[in-house]
Residue, then its C-alpha position, 0 to 999 in steps of 0.5 A: m953582600s950586594t947592599n951598602s945600606d944598614i940592615e936591621l933585624e929582629i930574631e928569636l933564639n932560644a925563647r929570647f928576642y935579639f936586635f940586630n944592627i948589620i952595617p956593611e964596610e966600604g967595598g961590601n966585602s965586609a959587616n959590622v954586626y951589633g946584637i942586644d937582647i930585647t926580649e924585656s922590652r918586648k915583653a914591655e910592649k905587650v903590657i904597654n898593648y894590653l894596657a891601651k885597651f883601657p878605655s880612654e873615657n873611663p873617669n876613673p884614673i888608672l896608671w901603671v907603672s915600673k920602677d921608675s916611670v909611668l908605662y900607661a896612663n888613661n885620660a883620667g890618669k894623665e889629667l889627675f896626676s899630670v903625667k903621660k908614658g914615660s913620666t917620671i912617678p908622681n912624688i905623692l905615689d912614690a912612697f906608697i909604690k915602694e911599699v907595696r913592692t917591699d912589703k905588700e902585695f896591695l894597699e888602699i888609701e885616700v888622697e885629695f887632688d884639687e879639692r876631690i878626694y880619691l880612694l887609690n888601690i895600688s897592687k902588684v901585677k901578678n908575674q910582672e915587675y909593674t905596678s897598678i894604681q887604680g882610683i876612684d873618686i870618693s868625694e860625694r861618699k865622703k861629703a855624705e858621711k860629713v853630713l852624716g857625721d854632723y847630723s849624728l853628733r848634733m842629735e847626740f847632743l839633743n839626746h843628751i839634753i833630752i836624757a838630762g831634762n828626764r833626769a833633773s829634779n830641779i834648774k840645778s841638776l839639769l844645768e849640770e847634767i848639761l854642762n858635763s855632757t857637752i864638755e865629754l861630747m866636744n872632749f873638753d876639759g871644763g866649763g861652766i854656766y851662767l844665769v842672768d839677773n836682769v835686775n841687777f845686770t848680773a849672771e851667776l856661775v850656777c854650776s861649774h867643772n874643772l875651773t881654777a880656784e882664781f877663775l871662781d873667785k873673780t868671775k862667780i858674779i859678773k856684769i853683763n854690760k862689760i865686755p867681753y860679756r856684754n856680746i854674750f849676754i846683751e848682743g847674743e853673740p858667741l864667743f869662740i877663742g882658739d885663733d885669737p892669740p892676744f885675748n886667748t893668752n890674757h884669758s888663759q892666765m884667769s881660767g887655765f884654757l887655751s880654747v873657750a866656747s861661750l854660747p848665749l842661752f836664748s829663750k823667748n827671744t830673751i838672753i837667760g844665760s850662757l853655757n861656757i867649755g873649755s879645752n886645755s889644748q889649742h882648739n880652732f872651732s870648724t864652722e860645723e861645730k860653731e853652728m852646733l853649739k849655737f843649736v845646742g845654746k838655743e835648745i838649752g835655753t828653751l829647756v830652762t826656762k821650761m823647768q822654772t815653774e812646777e807645771a813647766l818641769r812635768d811638762a818638760r818630762n812628758i815632752t823628754d819621753f816623747y823625744k826620747d821615743l823619737v829620738v830612738h825610732d826616727i833618727n836611728n832610722i835616718f842614720s840606718n838609711i844613710s848608712t846602708s846608702l854609703e855602704l852600697i855606693s862604695l860597693f858599687q864604685r868598684k863595678k862599673e855596671e853598677k855605677e848607675k845606681i849611684p845617682e839613686l842612692m844618692d837621692i836617698i841619702n838627700e831625702q833622708i837629710i831632709r827627713g832629719s831637718k824637717l825632724v829637727s825643725n818640728i822639735r825646734n817649733l814645738s819647744k817655741i810653742s810649748n814655751s811661749g805660745i803663738n802670737v797670730k796676725p793676717i796672713e795669706a793662706i794661698q801663697v803659704v799653700n804654693d810655698a808648701i807645694k814647692f818644697i815638697q817638689v824640691s824635696f822629692p824631686n824623683l818621684n812623680i807627684n801630682i798636686q792640684i788645687e781647688s779654690k775660688f780665692k786668688k787671696i785670703f787672710v787667716q788668723a796665724n803666723e810664720y808656723l802656718l807653712d809648718v803645718f802645710e809642709n807636714i801634712l804634704f810631706n806625710a801624704v807623699k811619704y806614706n803612699d806606695n803609688p807610681i803616681i802620687e795624687i794629691q788634692i787641696r780644696i780650699s773654701k770657707d766655713k762657719e762653726i757657732g757663728k765664726s768664721f773659718l777657711k776650710i783647707e782639706f788635703l786629700d791623697n792616694g796614699i796608704g790611708i789610717l785606720d779608724n783606730r788610729k785617726e785620733r792617736i796621731l793627733s793626741n797629746v804627749s803622753e799619748g804621742k809615745k803610742r804614736v803611729k810611726g813616723m808621722g807622730i811628731g809631724l802630725y803633733t806639730v800641726n795639732k799643736i800650732i792649729k790649736n793655738y790659732q784656735g782653729k781645728i784639725l780632722v782626719e777622715d778618709r778620702i772615700n767614706g768608709d774605705p780608709s785603704k784609699g788614702s786621707n783627707f786631713i781637714i784644717l779649720i783656721p780662723l778668717g783673718v782681716 
């Protein structure tokens, strides 16, 4: 052998690969030959080269791992798991990978990293001893699901209150229905409802469920100006006991509950009682639960006041029927649209070519959430108006119109909406209140929602008018939407009993508008944008008394 330098060779023999290192002895007459089988190493190298073809800009994390180390990680995988080629398998994945290797071919799990939620698909690579981990960021989907869950629970509470109002023949039976429904929906164990006697500064327990004899004996009638009752009945502050051990311990000795929620019941901004529920288990109330229970307290208070006279009881039953129809149709549609969008998002996240459709679906979900919020707002406003009427004062109308337009533009950012105002006035006052914004928002909302044109045109004409010696501000909303047939124009502005036959979707908003305008001593009319042709759009005309 003529060389004194080492020689390295790779040779294929009988479908196996070998690496040889030949080291010559001094003098060059002999050499030491060392060999090693590198077949598996070559296979691994081929796999790694294949993996390297994955685009590093892929936003979803991808890992391939052997029994004890990382073979490949794209950029998203490196950043998420803090690994690189050759790193040990992350602890959070180790148990799942072992499960796939020993028991399952495929595993799908949800994990949380840095306040983001990922869906991980862990599977064996066919004909290889490697495991694939592919992740999808589902944080937005989970947020949407949470929003849907919160709305679902709130609407379920509202529906139970509505059903209770429909069944009840008196205040006591109404409160018993509401108490039992609330305990069941919150998965709690007992509770009670107090009503306030403002003359004697006391509150009486009018109905209860699963309370201890000691608690009933000592708290059947309580002084509302004493702590902690003062906070609830005078200050109007809800009380949540679950994460305050000192108070919790003292309270549990008498009530028997470890966790308690006490909610003031409001009517006309006056506290008329409290709803109280308790659990035998430790329960830390989430922010969403607290807000939802506050909402329930306000709705119950309004309904209780309605039923304190025979006339209010009859009205409450009519409104209950209207709300039931509303919940069955509108709320179910909202939930169905959100649920369908979530399913499509989940499907599209797995298909790279479909991912560009996800933002559009998120817009649909956002639109439905806004629609649901508007629905709840309308219900609440109707309840307040029916309960206490409306106090009016001079309100500058042009600014309110502009605020309503901004609401519509924010609510429908992806639609081409052209809204024009024709007015000789920069400022003009009417006799109204804060509900005037709801009037304009509802009319504009329907003008956008019931419009199939690529460009939605809305013209707002503002002028003065006079009827029977009284001066009004006349506001016309002309749109190029689907229009309203003559035989339906009057019905969509009808009273509660007619409202059950409402035009689908429009009823609650326009019924609210009609109630508000009547309380202003004004008028609302529905005409065709082009006389005699409903298909060319509508013209909603509002007359509101002028203010000083």
